[in-house]
Rosetta silent file (secondary structure, phi, psi, omega in degrees, C-alpha in Angstrom):
SEQUENCE: MRQIVVVPDLHGRLDLLLAAIQAFPEAHFLSLGDAIDRGPRSLGTVDKLLELYDAGRATLLMGNHERMAFEGLRWYRQYVGTHDMADYRKAMEGFQWWMQAGGETVRAELARQSSVSGGTLTLERFPANLARYMGLLRRVVYVTEGGDIHDQPPEKPSVLVAHASPPVRHPQYPNPESAALWLRPSEGPFPLPPNVIYSVHGHTPVRVPTRMNRHLYIDLGAYETGRLALLPLSVHQVSAVTVLCGRGDAARAAKYPAAGEALPTRVVMLDGAPVGR
SCORE:     score description
SCORE:     0.000 S_00000001
   1 L     0.000  122.702  172.562    6.432    8.925 -131.960 S_00000001
   2 L  -100.942  152.280 -179.535    8.495   11.635 -133.530 S_00000001
   3 L   -90.350  126.964  169.464   12.166   12.250 -132.951 S_00000001
   4 E   -99.678  117.394 -178.829   13.081   15.603 -131.427 S_00000001
   5 E  -113.062  127.080  175.112   16.586   17.028 -132.049 S_00000001
   6 E   -85.584  129.966 -177.497   17.741   20.061 -130.175 S_00000001
   7 E  -116.140  116.604 -178.392   19.849   22.436 -132.258 S_00000001
   8 L   -80.740 -166.342 -168.579   21.827   25.047 -130.166 S_00000001
   9 L   -58.544  108.212 -177.127   23.035   28.514 -131.228 S_00000001
  10 L   -83.438  -34.760 -178.788   23.672   28.469 -135.025 S_00000001
  11 L    44.518   51.271  173.747   24.667   32.236 -135.330 S_00000001
  12 L    82.019   13.005 -179.521   24.349   32.300 -139.039 S_00000001
  13 L   -91.357   73.292  179.263   25.918   28.953 -139.803 S_00000001
  14 H   -58.162  -40.877 -177.714   23.445   27.887 -142.535 S_00000001
  15 H   -51.907  -43.542 -177.921   25.964   25.218 -143.654 S_00000001
  16 H   -71.317  -31.723  177.698   25.725   23.496 -140.293 S_00000001
  17 H   -68.065  -43.443  176.561   21.980   23.629 -140.229 S_00000001
  18 H   -60.292  -38.895  174.293   21.848   21.982 -143.654 S_00000001
  19 H   -66.309  -35.779  173.663   24.207   19.347 -142.342 S_00000001
  20 H   -63.635  -38.967 -177.161   21.950   18.772 -139.326 S_00000001
  21 H   -65.701  -41.383 -178.067   18.981   18.266 -141.622 S_00000001
  22 H   -68.638  -38.672 -174.814   20.999   15.673 -143.673 S_00000001
  23 H   -67.886  -31.927  179.302   22.146   13.889 -140.483 S_00000001
  24 L  -130.736   74.085 -172.083   18.535   13.673 -139.171 S_00000001
  25 L   -67.105  -17.431  179.195   16.337   13.768 -142.220 S_00000001
  26 L  -107.660    5.000 -176.418   13.098   12.783 -140.442 S_00000001
  27 L   -74.139  154.229  163.803   13.548   14.784 -137.292 S_00000001
  28 E   -94.885  119.038 -174.779   11.607   17.549 -135.774 S_00000001
  29 E   -92.208  133.825  178.907   14.150   20.272 -134.886 S_00000001
  30 E  -111.527  102.337 -178.269   13.886   22.351 -131.701 S_00000001
  31 E   -78.514  130.737  179.094   16.028   25.439 -132.211 S_00000001
  32 L   -83.850    6.150  178.533   17.423   26.973 -128.996 S_00000001
  33 L    86.057 -179.265 -168.475   17.581   30.439 -130.470 S_00000001
  34 L    58.676   44.855  176.319   20.634   32.671 -131.334 S_00000001
  35 L   -84.870  -11.304 -178.194   20.230   31.478 -134.913 S_00000001
  36 L  -113.517  173.464  173.032   21.257   34.997 -136.027 S_00000001
  37 L    79.513  149.528  168.995   24.217   37.417 -135.571 S_00000001
  38 L    78.982  -53.681 -175.687   28.031   36.818 -135.717 S_00000001
  39 L   -83.621 -179.891 -169.297   28.094   34.236 -138.478 S_00000001
  40 L   -83.884  -20.449 -173.728   27.868   34.769 -142.274 S_00000001
  41 L  -131.767   60.922 -179.726   24.349   33.662 -143.191 S_00000001
  42 H   -62.207  -49.566 -172.517   21.883   34.835 -140.538 S_00000001
  43 H   -70.087  -33.543  172.798   19.119   35.544 -143.068 S_00000001
  44 H   -66.041  -42.573  179.338   19.667   32.269 -144.950 S_00000001
  45 H   -61.760  -40.060 -178.759   19.497   30.381 -141.637 S_00000001
  46 H   -66.398  -43.315 -177.160   16.236   32.171 -140.776 S_00000001
  47 H   -58.846  -46.637 -173.940   14.784   31.249 -144.229 S_00000001
  48 H   -65.707  -44.664 -179.111   15.701   27.584 -143.752 S_00000001
  49 H   -63.335  -43.447  178.927   14.291   27.572 -140.155 S_00000001
  50 H   -67.067  -36.349  176.934   11.042   29.132 -141.499 S_00000001
  51 H   -65.281  -45.165  176.211   10.865   26.465 -144.248 S_00000001
  52 H   -59.539  -39.183 -179.582   11.180   23.774 -141.588 S_00000001
  53 H   -67.044  -42.359 -177.919    8.506   25.482 -139.438 S_00000001
  54 H   -69.036  -29.063  177.020    6.108   25.749 -142.339 S_00000001
  55 L   -81.902   -1.737 -178.935    6.647   22.022 -143.015 S_00000001
  56 L    77.572   23.780 -174.395    5.778   21.200 -139.398 S_00000001
  57 L  -115.402   11.293  178.038    9.389   20.132 -138.737 S_00000001
  58 E  -145.820  144.564  166.681   10.662   22.834 -136.422 S_00000001
  59 E  -116.508  129.104 -168.989    9.850   24.544 -133.096 S_00000001
  60 E  -109.466  117.050  176.432   11.565   27.900 -132.702 S_00000001
  61 E  -105.791  156.535  173.827   12.761   29.415 -129.391 S_00000001
  62 L   -82.983  140.895  168.297   14.056   32.909 -128.664 S_00000001
  63 L  -110.291  177.020 -178.007   17.603   33.557 -127.743 S_00000001
  64 H   -65.191  -31.381  178.864   19.075   36.645 -126.253 S_00000001
  65 H   -70.055  -37.598  174.789   20.144   37.784 -129.737 S_00000001
  66 H   -63.009  -42.935  179.273   16.611   37.517 -131.150 S_00000001
  67 H   -52.385  -44.906 -177.127   15.509   39.366 -127.981 S_00000001
  68 H   -70.270  -39.921  173.079   17.845   42.201 -128.767 S_00000001
  69 H   -63.594  -32.858 -178.585   16.780   42.276 -132.483 S_00000001
  70 H   -74.881  -23.625 -173.113   13.239   42.517 -131.557 S_00000001
  71 H   -56.899  -50.136  178.045   13.674   45.430 -129.236 S_00000001
  72 H   -63.212  -41.749 -175.322   14.039   48.224 -131.746 S_00000001
  73 H   -59.857  -46.053 -176.201   11.379   46.663 -134.000 S_00000001
  74 H   -68.364  -33.765  177.501    8.683   46.476 -131.326 S_00000001
  75 H   -75.363  -30.685  179.415    9.159   50.137 -130.262 S_00000001
  76 H   -72.274  -39.645  177.392    9.213   51.257 -133.917 S_00000001
  77 H   -57.752  -45.044  178.122    5.914   49.490 -134.540 S_00000001
  78 H   -61.347  -41.393  177.282    4.468   51.230 -131.516 S_00000001
  79 H   -58.510  -44.296  177.039    5.789   54.573 -132.885 S_00000001
  80 H   -47.274  -35.598 -179.212    4.004   53.980 -136.187 S_00000001
  81 H   -88.671  -31.881 -174.176    0.778   53.963 -134.272 S_00000001
  82 H   -94.558  -33.844 -169.091    1.554   56.673 -131.710 S_00000001
  83 L    58.890   23.414  178.130    3.830   59.038 -133.602 S_00000001
  84 L   -89.590  125.288 -174.777    5.326   59.697 -130.194 S_00000001
  85 H   -69.128  -26.758  176.269    9.007   60.613 -130.528 S_00000001
  86 H   -63.337  -29.768  175.625    9.777   59.011 -127.175 S_00000001
  87 H   -72.331  -37.545  174.791    8.784   55.649 -128.748 S_00000001
  88 H   -53.859  -46.206 -178.996   10.955   56.506 -131.656 S_00000001
  89 H   -62.160  -43.510 -178.172   13.965   57.228 -129.344 S_00000001
  90 H   -65.173  -41.103  174.932   13.392   53.793 -127.651 S_00000001
  91 H   -54.093  -52.236 -172.952   13.227   52.193 -131.114 S_00000001
  92 H   -69.290  -34.696 -179.735   16.589   53.622 -132.061 S_00000001
  93 H   -68.768  -39.758 -178.662   18.220   52.815 -128.719 S_00000001
  94 H   -70.100  -30.233  173.887   16.992   49.193 -129.046 S_00000001
  95 H   -66.683  -38.888  177.288   18.279   49.016 -132.676 S_00000001
  96 H   -69.579  -38.097  177.016   21.656   50.278 -131.619 S_00000001
  97 H   -56.022  -49.160 -176.744   21.769   47.808 -128.732 S_00000001
  98 H   -69.454  -39.932  174.650   21.326   45.037 -131.206 S_00000001
  99 H   -60.045  -37.983  179.904   23.801   46.425 -133.733 S_00000001
 100 H   -76.860  -15.786 -177.415   26.548   46.644 -131.137 S_00000001
 101 H  -105.433   10.686  177.748   25.864   43.037 -129.898 S_00000001
 102 H   135.720  -17.081  179.204   26.040   41.251 -133.316 S_00000001
 103 H   -63.157  -22.628  176.053   23.376   42.757 -135.444 S_00000001
 104 H   -57.788  -31.042  176.735   25.928   44.549 -137.593 S_00000001
 105 H   -63.375  -39.054  178.907   26.761   41.230 -139.149 S_00000001
 106 H   -65.421  -42.663  175.963   23.144   40.955 -140.345 S_00000001
 107 H   -58.254  -48.438 -178.085   23.300   44.511 -141.742 S_00000001
 108 H   -62.637  -39.928  179.619   26.503   43.626 -143.599 S_00000001
 109 H   -62.608  -40.730  179.061   24.982   40.397 -144.980 S_00000001
 110 H   -63.993  -38.248  179.885   21.982   42.346 -146.225 S_00000001
 111 H   -66.287  -36.751  179.923   24.302   44.996 -147.848 S_00000001
 112 H   -63.072  -31.184 -176.243   26.198   42.190 -149.683 S_00000001
 113 L   -88.345   -2.230 -170.516   22.811   41.155 -151.165 S_00000001
 114 H   -54.054  -33.845 -179.639   21.862   44.754 -151.980 S_00000001
 115 H   -58.522  -32.202 -174.543   22.385   44.334 -155.714 S_00000001
 116 H   -94.816  -47.712 -168.846   19.572   41.833 -155.625 S_00000001
 117 H   -87.989  -26.191  172.947   17.376   43.070 -152.782 S_00000001
 118 L    80.312   14.619 -175.091   17.917   46.740 -153.266 S_00000001
 119 L  -141.586  175.826  175.206   17.922   47.513 -149.562 S_00000001
 120 L  -135.127  170.825 -173.088   19.741   47.843 -146.293 S_00000001
 121 L   -88.634  110.293  171.818   18.766   47.046 -142.739 S_00000001
 122 L  -134.941  167.989  176.866   16.908   49.872 -140.950 S_00000001
 123 L   -65.644  -33.137  177.151   13.941   49.886 -138.674 S_00000001
 124 L   -75.131  -21.951 -179.612   11.892   51.394 -141.582 S_00000001
 125 L  -129.347   59.177 -177.471   13.059   48.692 -143.969 S_00000001
 126 L   -77.990  133.399 -178.380   13.382   45.695 -141.620 S_00000001
 127 L   -52.855  126.243 -178.090   13.653   42.277 -143.407 S_00000001
 128 H   -63.432  -33.412 -178.585   10.278   40.669 -143.632 S_00000001
 129 H   -70.744  -38.534  177.916   11.600   37.176 -143.144 S_00000001
 130 H   -66.744  -39.907  174.998   13.425   38.201 -139.997 S_00000001
 131 H   -61.116  -45.475  177.159   10.351   39.983 -138.662 S_00000001
 132 H   -65.621  -47.013  175.162    8.199   36.853 -139.279 S_00000001
 133 H   -52.290  -47.719 -179.911   10.711   34.614 -137.622 S_00000001
 134 H   -67.599  -25.179 -179.436   10.830   36.644 -134.489 S_00000001
 135 H   -65.757  -29.170 -172.040    7.035   36.672 -134.327 S_00000001
 136 L   -86.742  -11.823 -166.570    7.052   32.813 -134.109 S_00000001
 137 L   -77.167  142.408  171.004    9.461   32.419 -131.264 S_00000001
 138 E  -104.365  164.689 -177.114    8.672   30.716 -127.990 S_00000001
 139 L  -104.878  -46.513 -177.551   10.676   31.104 -124.799 S_00000001
 140 E  -140.679  136.100  177.834   10.410   27.864 -122.828 S_00000001
 141 E  -132.448  165.481  176.250    8.963   24.513 -123.864 S_00000001
 142 E  -126.613  131.628 -176.732    8.548   21.046 -122.321 S_00000001
 143 E  -112.730  123.004  178.295    9.002   17.864 -124.259 S_00000001
 144 E   -99.613  165.830  177.810    7.269   14.589 -123.240 S_00000001
 145 L   -60.625  134.932  179.796    8.076   11.079 -124.392 S_00000001
 146 L   107.001   -8.568  175.257    6.792   10.523 -127.810 S_00000001
 147 L    89.097   18.588  176.976    7.863   14.002 -129.008 S_00000001
 148 L   -81.394  138.685 -179.017    4.963   16.210 -127.868 S_00000001
 149 E  -113.699  128.788 -176.837    5.873   19.826 -127.126 S_00000001
 150 E  -122.627  148.375  177.340    4.126   21.846 -124.428 S_00000001
 151 L   -82.672  -27.251  177.893    4.149   25.470 -123.428 S_00000001
 152 L  -115.498  155.080 -178.240    3.441   24.689 -119.765 S_00000001
 153 L   -63.212  120.278  174.450    4.892   21.942 -117.521 S_00000001
 154 L   -72.304  167.291 -179.848    2.836   18.825 -118.076 S_00000001
 155 L   -84.399   12.236  179.756    1.694   16.421 -115.442 S_00000001
 156 L  -131.772  165.655 -175.883    3.892   13.683 -116.727 S_00000001
 157 L   -51.056  137.481  178.796    7.833   13.348 -117.046 S_00000001
 158 E  -149.572  167.807  171.342    9.292   15.983 -119.400 S_00000001
 159 E  -110.355  125.932  177.993   12.459   17.752 -120.559 S_00000001
 160 E   -86.146  133.323  174.916   12.551   21.561 -120.149 S_00000001
 161 E  -130.677  130.120 -178.623   14.168   23.356 -123.068 S_00000001
 162 E  -157.010  160.252 -173.512   15.066   27.024 -123.125 S_00000001
 163 L   -55.611  -59.663 -171.733   17.845   29.156 -124.473 S_00000001
 164 L  -106.234  -41.593 -172.801   19.941   29.963 -121.427 S_00000001
 165 L  -160.065  171.711  170.552   18.362   28.477 -118.319 S_00000001
 166 L   -66.551  158.147  174.719   15.153   27.288 -116.809 S_00000001
 167 L   -72.417  119.521 -172.788   12.787   30.217 -116.020 S_00000001
 168 L  -136.606  156.228  170.819   13.575   31.374 -112.512 S_00000001
 169 L   -75.882  135.360 -174.470   13.059   34.451 -110.420 S_00000001
 170 E  -144.680  141.689  178.468   16.219   36.672 -110.565 S_00000001
 171 L   -51.766  -38.864 -178.408   16.924   40.153 -109.214 S_00000001
 172 L   -84.907  -12.422 -173.396   17.864   41.440 -112.707 S_00000001
 173 E  -130.471   97.321  178.930   14.964   39.890 -114.618 S_00000001
 174 L   -55.817  -36.174 -176.802   11.429   40.410 -113.144 S_00000001
 175 L   -93.675  115.935 -179.050    9.960   37.996 -115.698 S_00000001
 176 H   -54.609  -36.966 -179.387   11.335   34.448 -115.251 S_00000001
 177 H   -71.056  -21.215  169.154   11.016   33.715 -118.924 S_00000001
 178 H   -70.664  -38.833  174.048   13.320   36.750 -119.534 S_00000001
 179 H   -61.966  -28.791  178.170   15.791   35.193 -117.194 S_00000001
 180 H   -64.846  -16.555  177.270   15.653   32.041 -119.260 S_00000001
 181 H   -90.710  -12.584 -164.824   17.240   34.085 -122.103 S_00000001
 182 H  -127.587  -30.764 -165.281   20.246   35.420 -120.191 S_00000001
 183 L   -69.267  149.570 -179.898   21.423   33.392 -117.088 S_00000001
 184 L  -105.969  160.112 -176.308   24.732   31.551 -117.120 S_00000001
 185 H   -63.860  -25.126  178.729   25.466   28.154 -115.515 S_00000001
 186 H   -67.743  -12.277  176.701   27.525   29.918 -112.829 S_00000001
 187 H   -94.689    0.407  175.605   24.251   31.338 -111.541 S_00000001
 188 L   -94.680 -163.287   -1.230   22.760   27.903 -111.037 S_00000001
 189 L   -72.854  158.658 -173.530   21.872   25.289 -110.415 S_00000001
 190 L  -106.728  143.288  178.085   18.311   26.208 -111.098 S_00000001
 191 L   -65.098  150.523  176.631   15.195   24.595 -109.588 S_00000001
 192 L  -115.419  148.244  179.077   13.201   22.629 -112.092 S_00000001
 193 L   -63.480  162.188  172.187    9.373   22.294 -112.064 S_00000001
 194 L   -55.439  146.311  177.451    7.823   19.098 -110.856 S_00000001
 195 L    78.435  -14.417  179.290    8.054   16.147 -113.235 S_00000001
 196 E   -85.379  122.646 -175.571   10.834   17.742 -115.255 S_00000001
 197 E   -75.689  -45.857 -179.408   13.755   15.221 -115.384 S_00000001
 198 E  -157.975  172.737  178.104   16.378   17.506 -116.746 S_00000001
 199 E  -126.262  164.839  179.195   16.774   20.690 -118.908 S_00000001
 200 E  -137.285  137.112 -174.080   18.692   21.579 -122.040 S_00000001
 201 E  -145.335  157.792  169.706   20.352   24.907 -123.009 S_00000001
 202 L  -108.994 -134.899  164.409   22.629   26.807 -125.254 S_00000001
 203 L    85.917  -63.334  178.370   23.770   30.396 -124.702 S_00000001
 204 L   -94.856  107.961 -175.884   27.036   29.578 -122.830 S_00000001
 205 L   -62.575  143.727  178.174   29.604   27.998 -125.098 S_00000001
 206 L  -128.392  160.378 -177.920   31.303   24.895 -123.520 S_00000001
 207 L   -67.613  -46.573  178.799   34.260   22.894 -124.732 S_00000001
 208 L  -134.134  155.490  176.134   32.234   19.645 -125.054 S_00000001
 209 L   -55.697  130.310 -159.926   28.570   18.981 -124.499 S_00000001
 210 E  -134.900  143.661  169.321   28.265   19.050 -120.652 S_00000001
 211 E  -106.923  140.069  177.009   25.914   18.172 -117.785 S_00000001
 212 E  -130.377  104.860 -174.374   25.958   20.464 -114.781 S_00000001
 213 L    62.594 -125.944  174.888   23.633   19.108 -112.126 S_00000001
 214 L   -99.645   26.415 -173.701   20.342   18.503 -113.978 S_00000001
 215 E  -122.625  131.415  173.876   21.133   20.955 -116.731 S_00000001
 216 E  -105.684  138.794  176.274   22.744   20.090 -120.118 S_00000001
 217 E  -117.995  121.288 -171.554   24.670   22.665 -122.013 S_00000001
 218 L  -128.204   12.210  174.622   25.355   22.030 -125.732 S_00000001
 219 L   -73.034  112.382 -179.378   26.462   25.325 -127.341 S_00000001
 220 L  -102.784   18.120  179.079   29.939   24.573 -128.860 S_00000001
 221 L    66.349   44.492 -169.746   30.432   28.047 -130.400 S_00000001
 222 H   -55.720  -33.994 -174.858   29.531   26.778 -133.916 S_00000001
 223 H   -64.167  -25.594  175.586   29.925   30.118 -135.612 S_00000001
 224 H  -110.369  -30.375 -178.692   33.628   30.143 -134.877 S_00000001
 225 H   -86.096  -20.758 -171.959   34.633   26.510 -134.082 S_00000001
 226 L    73.323   14.667 -177.654   32.589   24.908 -136.854 S_00000001
 227 E  -112.950  125.716 -178.171   31.245   22.360 -134.291 S_00000001
 228 E  -124.967  121.784  178.738   27.569   22.028 -133.839 S_00000001
 229 E   -89.547  135.046  173.511   26.084   19.588 -131.195 S_00000001
 230 E  -122.456  127.424 -169.493   22.792   17.901 -131.825 S_00000001
 231 E  -115.175  110.650  167.710   20.899   16.314 -129.035 S_00000001
 232 E   -76.133  129.257 -170.267   18.107   13.761 -129.767 S_00000001
 233 L   -85.692  130.716  168.833   15.745   14.109 -126.888 S_00000001
 234 L  -132.669  131.063 -168.190   14.772   11.208 -124.677 S_00000001
 235 L   -68.450  -49.037 -170.760   12.988   11.939 -121.457 S_00000001
 236 L   -86.488   -7.245  169.834   14.286    9.220 -119.120 S_00000001
 237 L  -151.566  166.044 -172.546   17.837    9.206 -120.276 S_00000001
 238 L   -99.311  119.400  179.357   20.363   11.445 -121.981 S_00000001
 239 L   -76.422  168.348  174.377   21.136   10.313 -125.529 S_00000001
 240 L   -69.073  143.006 -179.789   24.527   10.544 -127.089 S_00000001
 241 E   -90.387  126.571  170.767   25.178   13.951 -128.690 S_00000001
 242 E   -83.733  119.126  172.183   26.081   14.095 -132.446 S_00000001
 243 E  -104.451  111.661  179.260   28.734   16.643 -133.035 S_00000001
 244 E   -82.178  137.946 -177.274   29.106   17.856 -136.577 S_00000001
 245 E  -125.075  115.076 -176.103   32.529   19.215 -137.320 S_00000001
 246 L  -123.677 -153.544 -178.503   32.700   21.558 -140.319 S_00000001
 247 L   -63.269  134.878  175.613   34.651   24.646 -141.406 S_00000001
 248 L   153.758 -169.625 -172.737   36.060   26.631 -138.448 S_00000001
 249 L  -121.004   93.946 -172.373   38.724   26.736 -135.889 S_00000001
 250 H   -61.653  -32.055 -176.228   38.173   24.034 -133.228 S_00000001
 251 H   -57.889  -24.836  179.637   41.078   25.312 -131.151 S_00000001
 252 H   -65.346  -14.237  176.641   38.912   28.425 -130.175 S_00000001
 253 H   -68.761  -13.449  178.063   37.027   26.138 -127.853 S_00000001
 254 H   -62.604  -23.508 -176.544   39.956   26.269 -125.451 S_00000001
 255 H   -86.326   -4.800 -177.783   38.744   29.650 -124.180 S_00000001
 256 L   -85.133  155.014 -178.218   35.363   28.173 -123.208 S_00000001
 257 L   -65.841  149.597  175.265   34.678   26.971 -119.597 S_00000001
 258 L  -122.724  104.327 -177.135   35.382   23.380 -118.777 S_00000001
 259 L  -151.804  162.208  177.352   33.161   22.285 -115.847 S_00000001
 260 L    79.167 -159.555 -176.840   30.663   19.537 -115.147 S_00000001
 261 E  -111.603  128.681  179.386   30.449   16.160 -116.720 S_00000001
 262 E   -71.106  139.914  179.450   31.082   15.531 -120.409 S_00000001
 263 L   -81.887  155.400  170.875   28.187   13.915 -122.263 S_00000001
 264 L   -70.602  143.084 -171.769   28.776   10.990 -124.608 S_00000001
 265 E  -132.662  162.280  170.706   29.264   12.145 -128.148 S_00000001
 266 E  -135.193  125.532 -172.661   29.475   10.835 -131.718 S_00000001
 267 E   -99.962  127.240  174.568   31.558   12.940 -133.981 S_00000001
 268 E  -115.479  125.724  179.109   30.730   13.410 -137.676 S_00000001
 269 E   -92.010  131.825 -179.816   33.328   15.083 -139.991 S_00000001
 270 L   -99.383  154.906  176.767   31.877   17.251 -142.717 S_00000001
 271 L   -60.218  140.406 -177.731   33.346   18.050 -146.099 S_00000001
 272 L    88.888   -9.150  176.986   35.526   21.104 -145.671 S_00000001
 273 L   -67.313  145.845  177.945   36.568   20.436 -142.123 S_00000001
 274 L   -60.404  137.785  178.893   40.136   21.171 -141.420 S_00000001
 275 L   -64.352  143.626 -178.993   42.478   18.203 -141.632 S_00000001
 276 L    86.712   -0.525  177.293   43.753   16.976 -138.322 S_00000001
 277 L   -58.427    0.000    0.000   40.687   18.076 -136.400 S_00000001
C-alpha cells in the first residue's frame, strides 16, 4: 500500500514543494496542476516534479495554466509540419494568451537565467523541460484504496482527482475533461460517477481547506500566502490536511471565498515564515 498525497496549485513555489517532500518523504505525490506561472520558480518546480515522476513518485495532472501554456506550442508544432501561416497565427495567439495569464513570469524567470542558459522564452526556443512536463500531464484520475491510480472510473470505491472540478458536460466546454480544468465551485455541485466517494480539486483558492457537498477544495493560494495544503488520500474517510506555512502573506487569504465546511488541518510552520502567523 502506498501513500498518495495530493498537492494543489504550486505556481512556482519550489520551496513549498521541497518542504512537502520533506514532510512526506515516502509518499507518492499527485499534483493537481497549475505548478507554473505567477510564482518565482516555475521551471525549478517543473524540474523537481519531473525528477519525482522519473523516480515513480509523482502523478502529474494538467491545470488551466498548463493548458494555456500548451496552446501556442501545439499550434507551433503543427506549423512546423504544415508551414501554414494560419497555424502560425494560432500559435502566436495561444502564446500571447498564456503570456497575459501568467506566462510572463516564466519568461522573466528564464531571462534571469539567461547568463547561464543563453536563451529566452519563445515558441521557437521553448524550454525542453517545460515541453516534456506538459506532455506527461493527465486530466482526471481515480484513486482506489491502496494507492492505485486509474484513468477511468474503477468498479470499486475511489476518489476522483482533477484540477478544477469533476468532468461534466457544460455549455462552454464541449469536452467534459476540458470543463474539469476551468469550472468553479459556484457552478456545482457536480455529479460524480458511480463508486466515487468524493472528489479533490484546486484551481479556486479558499481560505481554509474546504468541503462543499462531496467535493474538497484545497488551493490556499500558495504563491502569495505561503500556505500549501497537502491531503493524504483515504477513500472511505477524509484525512486531516497538513498545511505548510512558509514565506508569504497569509492575510491575502481574506479575499478568498469562505463557504462550505472547513476540513480538519494540521499546521506546520516552516523556516522563514513570518512571525505571528
